[in-house]
C-alpha positions as CSV (number, residue, x, y, z in Angstrom):
1,M,-30.0,151.6,-66.7
2,N,-30.7,147.9,-66.0
3,E,-30.7,145.5,-69.0
4,K,-34.2,144.1,-69.9
5,V,-34.5,140.3,-70.0
6,A,-37.1,138.1,-71.6
7,I,-37.6,134.9,-69.7
8,Y,-38.6,131.9,-71.7
9,C,-40.0,128.6,-70.2
10,R,-41.1,125.5,-72.1
11,L,-42.4,122.1,-71.3
12,S,-43.1,119.3,-73.7
13,E,-45.6,117.1,-71.9
14,E,-48.3,117.8,-69.3
15,D,-46.8,117.4,-65.8
16,S,-48.3,114.8,-63.5
17,N,-48.7,117.5,-60.8
18,K,-50.8,119.7,-63.1
19,I,-54.4,119.2,-61.9
20,Y,-56.5,121.8,-63.7
21,Y,-56.0,123.2,-67.2
22,Y,-55.5,126.7,-65.8
23,E,-52.7,125.7,-63.5
24,E,-49.0,125.9,-64.5
25,S,-47.1,122.6,-64.1
26,E,-44.5,122.2,-61.4
27,S,-41.7,122.1,-64.0
28,I,-42.8,125.5,-65.4
29,Q,-43.0,126.9,-61.9
30,N,-39.5,125.6,-61.2
31,Q,-38.1,127.2,-64.4
32,K,-39.7,130.6,-63.5
33,L,-38.3,130.5,-60.0
34,L,-34.8,129.7,-61.2
35,L,-34.8,132.3,-63.9
36,T,-36.5,135.1,-61.9
37,D,-33.9,134.5,-59.1
38,Y,-31.1,134.7,-61.7
39,A,-32.5,137.9,-63.1
40,A,-32.7,139.5,-59.6
41,K,-29.2,138.5,-58.7
42,H,-27.8,140.1,-61.9
43,N,-30.0,143.2,-61.6
44,Y,-31.9,142.5,-64.8
45,E,-35.3,144.1,-65.4
46,I,-37.8,141.4,-66.4
47,Y,-39.5,142.6,-69.6
48,K,-41.9,139.6,-69.8
49,I,-42.1,135.9,-69.0
50,Y,-43.0,133.8,-72.0
51,I,-44.4,130.3,-71.4
52,D,-45.1,127.5,-73.9
53,E,-46.5,124.4,-72.2
54,N,-47.1,121.1,-74.0
55,Y,-45.0,122.2,-77.0
56,S,-42.1,120.2,-78.4
57,G,-38.7,121.9,-78.7
58,L,-38.7,120.9,-82.4
59,Y,-41.9,122.8,-83.1
60,K,-41.1,126.2,-84.6
61,N,-44.5,127.8,-84.3
62,R,-44.8,127.9,-80.5
63,P,-47.1,130.8,-79.6
64,A,-45.1,132.4,-76.8
65,F,-41.8,131.7,-78.6
66,C,-43.0,133.4,-81.8
67,E,-44.2,136.4,-79.7
68,M,-40.8,136.6,-78.0
69,I,-39.0,136.5,-81.3
70,Q,-41.2,139.4,-82.7
71,C,-40.4,141.5,-79.6
72,A,-36.7,140.6,-80.0
73,Q,-36.7,141.9,-83.5
74,K,-38.2,145.2,-82.3
75,K,-35.4,145.3,-79.7
76,A,-37.9,145.4,-76.8
77,F,-35.3,143.7,-74.5
78,D,-31.6,142.9,-74.3
79,I,-31.4,139.3,-73.2
80,V,-33.2,136.0,-73.7
81,L,-32.9,133.9,-70.6
82,C,-33.7,130.2,-70.5
83,K,-33.0,127.4,-68.0
84,T,-31.3,125.3,-70.6
85,Q,-30.5,125.6,-74.3
86,S,-32.9,122.8,-75.0
87,R,-35.8,124.8,-73.5
88,F,-35.2,127.4,-76.2
89,T,-35.2,124.8,-79.0
90,R,-34.1,121.3,-79.9
91,D,-33.8,122.1,-83.6
92,I,-30.2,122.9,-84.5
93,E,-31.3,125.0,-87.5
94,V,-33.6,127.2,-85.3
95,F,-30.8,127.6,-82.7
96,E,-28.3,128.7,-85.4
97,K,-30.8,131.0,-87.0
98,Y,-31.6,133.0,-83.9
99,V,-28.7,132.6,-81.4
100,H,-25.8,132.8,-83.8
101,E,-27.3,134.9,-86.7
102,L,-30.3,137.1,-85.9
103,F,-29.8,137.8,-82.2
104,P,-26.3,139.3,-82.8
105,L,-27.8,141.5,-85.5
106,W,-30.6,142.6,-83.2
107,G,-28.2,143.2,-80.3
108,I,-29.8,140.3,-78.3
109,R,-27.8,138.3,-75.8
110,F,-28.7,134.6,-75.1
111,I,-28.2,133.1,-71.7
112,S,-28.8,129.5,-70.6
113,V,-28.4,129.2,-66.9
114,V,-27.9,125.5,-66.3
115,D,-25.7,125.0,-69.4
116,N,-23.6,128.0,-68.4
117,I,-24.1,129.5,-71.8
118,D,-23.7,133.2,-72.5
119,T,-23.2,134.6,-76.0
120,S,-21.5,137.6,-74.6
121,Q,-18.6,135.4,-73.8
122,K,-16.3,134.6,-76.7
123,G,-14.9,131.1,-77.5
124,N,-17.8,128.8,-76.7
125,K,-19.8,128.9,-80.0
126,K,-18.6,125.4,-81.0
127,A,-19.7,124.0,-77.6
128,R,-23.2,125.6,-78.1
129,Q,-23.4,124.0,-81.6
130,I,-22.4,120.6,-80.3
131,N,-25.0,120.9,-77.5
132,A,-27.6,121.9,-80.1
133,L,-26.8,118.8,-82.2
134,I,-27.0,116.5,-79.2
135,N,-30.4,118.0,-78.3
136,E,-31.7,117.3,-81.8
137,W,-30.3,113.7,-81.7
138,Y,-32.1,113.2,-78.4
139,C,-35.4,114.0,-80.1
140,E,-34.7,111.7,-83.0
141,D,-33.7,108.8,-80.8
142,L,-36.7,109.5,-78.5
143,S,-39.0,109.5,-81.5
144,E,-37.7,106.1,-82.7
145,N,-37.9,104.6,-79.3
146,I,-41.5,105.8,-78.8
147,K,-42.5,104.3,-82.2
148,M,-41.0,100.9,-81.2
149,V,-42.9,100.9,-77.9
150,L,-46.2,101.9,-79.5
151,K,-45.9,99.3,-82.3
152,R,-45.3,96.6,-79.7
153,K,-48.3,97.7,-77.6
154,M,-50.5,97.8,-80.8
155,A,-49.4,94.3,-81.7
156,E,-50.4,93.2,-78.2
157,G,-53.9,94.6,-78.7
158,Q,-53.4,97.5,-76.3
159,F,-55.2,100.8,-77.1
160,V,-52.6,103.5,-77.4
161,G,-54.7,106.4,-78.6
162,A,-55.2,109.6,-76.6
163,F,-59.0,109.4,-76.8
164,A,-61.4,106.4,-77.0
165,C,-63.7,106.5,-80.0
166,Y,-67.3,107.6,-79.3
167,G,-69.2,104.7,-77.6
168,Y,-66.2,103.6,-75.6
169,Q,-64.0,104.8,-72.8
170,K,-60.7,103.8,-71.4
171,S,-60.9,101.4,-68.5
172,T,-60.0,103.1,-65.1
173,K,-58.1,99.9,-64.3
174,D,-56.2,99.7,-67.5
175,K,-55.9,102.8,-69.8
176,H,-54.9,100.5,-72.7
177,K,-58.2,98.7,-72.6
178,L,-61.5,99.9,-74.1
179,I,-64.8,99.4,-72.3
180,V,-68.3,100.3,-73.5
181,D,-69.7,103.7,-72.5
182,E,-73.4,102.6,-72.3
183,K,-74.9,106.0,-72.8
184,A,-72.9,106.8,-75.9
185,A,-73.3,103.2,-77.1
186,E,-77.1,103.6,-77.3
187,V,-76.6,106.6,-79.7
188,V,-74.2,104.5,-81.8
189,K,-76.8,101.7,-82.1
190,Q,-79.5,104.3,-83.0
191,I,-77.2,105.6,-85.8
192,F,-76.9,102.1,-87.3
193,E,-80.6,101.5,-87.0
194,L,-81.5,104.7,-88.8
195,C,-79.1,103.9,-91.6
196,I,-80.7,100.4,-92.1
197,K,-84.1,102.2,-92.2
198,G,-83.0,104.2,-95.1
199,Y,-81.8,107.4,-93.5
200,S,-78.9,109.1,-95.2
201,C,-75.9,110.2,-93.2
202,R,-77.1,113.8,-93.5
203,K,-80.6,112.9,-92.4
204,I,-79.2,111.0,-89.4
205,A,-77.1,114.0,-88.4
206,E,-80.2,116.3,-88.6
207,N,-82.3,113.8,-86.6
208,L,-79.7,113.5,-83.8
209,T,-79.4,117.3,-83.6
210,E,-83.2,117.7,-83.5
211,Q,-83.3,115.2,-80.6
212,G,-80.8,117.3,-78.7
213,I,-78.3,114.5,-78.5
214,V,-74.9,116.1,-77.9
215,T,-72.1,115.4,-80.5
216,P,-69.2,113.2,-79.7
217,T,-66.9,116.2,-79.2
218,M,-69.4,117.9,-76.8
219,Y,-70.0,114.6,-75.0
220,K,-66.3,114.2,-74.3
221,R,-66.1,117.7,-73.0
222,Q,-69.0,117.2,-70.7
223,K,-67.1,114.2,-69.2
224,G,-64.2,116.5,-68.6
225,I,-62.0,115.3,-71.5
226,A,-60.1,118.2,-73.1
227,F,-60.9,117.1,-76.7
228,Q,-60.8,119.3,-79.8
229,N,-62.1,118.0,-83.1
230,P,-59.5,119.0,-85.7
231,N,-62.1,119.0,-88.4
232,V,-64.4,121.5,-86.7
233,K,-63.5,125.2,-86.9
234,S,-65.9,126.7,-84.3
235,C,-67.6,125.7,-81.0
236,E,-71.0,126.4,-82.7
237,N,-70.3,123.6,-85.2
238,D,-69.3,121.3,-82.3
239,A,-72.9,121.4,-81.1
240,K,-74.3,120.0,-84.4
241,W,-74.0,116.5,-85.7
242,S,-72.4,116.4,-89.2
243,Y,-72.5,114.2,-92.2
244,N,-68.8,113.3,-91.7
245,T,-69.2,112.4,-88.0
246,V,-72.1,110.0,-88.8
247,K,-70.3,108.4,-91.7
248,K,-67.1,107.9,-89.7
249,I,-69.1,106.1,-87.0
250,L,-70.9,103.9,-89.6
251,R,-67.5,102.9,-91.1
252,N,-65.7,102.3,-87.9
253,E,-64.8,98.7,-87.2
254,C,-64.2,99.5,-83.6
255,Y,-67.9,99.0,-83.1
256,I,-67.6,95.3,-83.9
257,G,-64.7,94.8,-81.5
258,N,-61.9,95.3,-83.9
259,L,-59.0,97.6,-83.0
260,I,-57.3,99.3,-85.9
261,Q,-54.3,101.5,-85.0
262,G,-51.4,103.1,-86.7
263,K,-53.7,104.8,-89.3
264,E,-51.5,107.9,-89.4
265,R,-47.8,108.6,-89.1
266,K,-45.6,111.7,-88.9
267,I,-43.6,112.6,-92.0
268,N,-40.5,112.7,-89.7
269,Y,-39.6,113.5,-86.1
270,K,-39.3,117.2,-86.8
271,Q,-42.7,117.6,-88.4
272,K,-46.2,117.7,-86.8
273,K,-47.9,117.0,-90.1
274,R,-49.3,113.5,-90.3
275,V,-50.2,111.4,-93.4
276,L,-52.6,108.5,-93.8
277,V,-51.1,105.0,-93.8
278,P,-52.5,102.3,-96.2
279,K,-54.9,100.0,-94.3
280,K,-52.7,97.0,-95.1
281,E,-49.9,98.6,-93.1
282,C,-52.2,99.3,-90.1
283,V,-52.2,97.1,-87.0
284,V,-55.5,95.2,-86.8
285,I,-56.5,93.2,-83.8
286,E,-59.9,91.5,-84.1
287,G,-62.1,91.0,-81.0
288,S,-59.9,93.1,-78.8
289,H,-62.9,94.6,-76.9
290,K,-66.6,94.2,-76.5
291,A,-68.6,94.9,-79.7
292,I,-71.5,97.5,-79.7
293,I,-72.8,96.5,-83.1
294,Q,-73.4,92.9,-84.3
295,K,-71.2,92.0,-87.3
296,D,-74.2,91.2,-89.6
297,I,-75.7,94.6,-89.0
298,F,-72.3,96.3,-89.5
299,Y,-71.6,94.7,-92.8
300,K,-75.2,95.3,-94.0
301,V,-74.6,99.0,-93.3
302,Q,-71.3,98.8,-95.3
303,K,-73.2,97.5,-98.3
304,I,-75.8,100.3,-98.0
305,L,-73.1,102.9,-97.9
306,D,-71.1,101.3,-100.8
307,N,-74.3,101.2,-102.9
308,R,-75.0,104.9,-102.2
309,S,-71.5,105.8,-103.3
310,H,-71.8,103.9,-106.5
311,N,-75.2,105.5,-107.3
312,K,-73.9,109.0,-106.9
């Protein structure tokens, strides 16, 4: 009876050759080709191919990875097969937990093709551990290097965010430069005008929804941008303007041409969780792009909002 193998493929960033969201990247395709060929040459029966795309090797809760681990615990297959050890994980604790502790208990063998790692062969455990440590160091060094590059770009007034704030878009000539999105900018102006007329944030939200004006999230999607609002739980709520969305727009200095970046930071390179950074520690560049709202109007709105907060 042939041994059953679970093939695991992972890619951290979106490949430049991936055109549509439903396509697999070239790197994932290459991993699958290498591993399926390896399985065929060794007469392994492929149980399932697990794929995690756009997930860091330090992230423990990868969907396909977690599914594979659950199946491994149930002894649904005999072997976990990866292209390299780092595709499985870059976290040394996770590597030790599964490859050296739980997999042996479950009767699971781990094979990494390029690294020439096979846990059925005795005597190379220390080499695997050193490799795992190097993989984690790589992530730590990469994280620090990325931080340094981003800080330099922020200080130079370059926009480094994934998505431009509503009312702006990234220039097609320079993705680090913001230009006005005229259609959305008109809505931003309307929001400020309604606030000055005495409308509350909630009333403004209701007014915009009644007008049939699409929310910033829906607007981005209509333009083909794969944006997901982390503060909204359902697609139904994406279609309605909210108090928080309006308030954030009214408080955003981006609309007077100021670029404020570095508002959040990761707790450390191994955690996805982000924490807010005090404003005095943020990188602020005034007049970095064209303003949508005049400064006198913006600061008048700030006073209105402050007074409302004090009167509550």
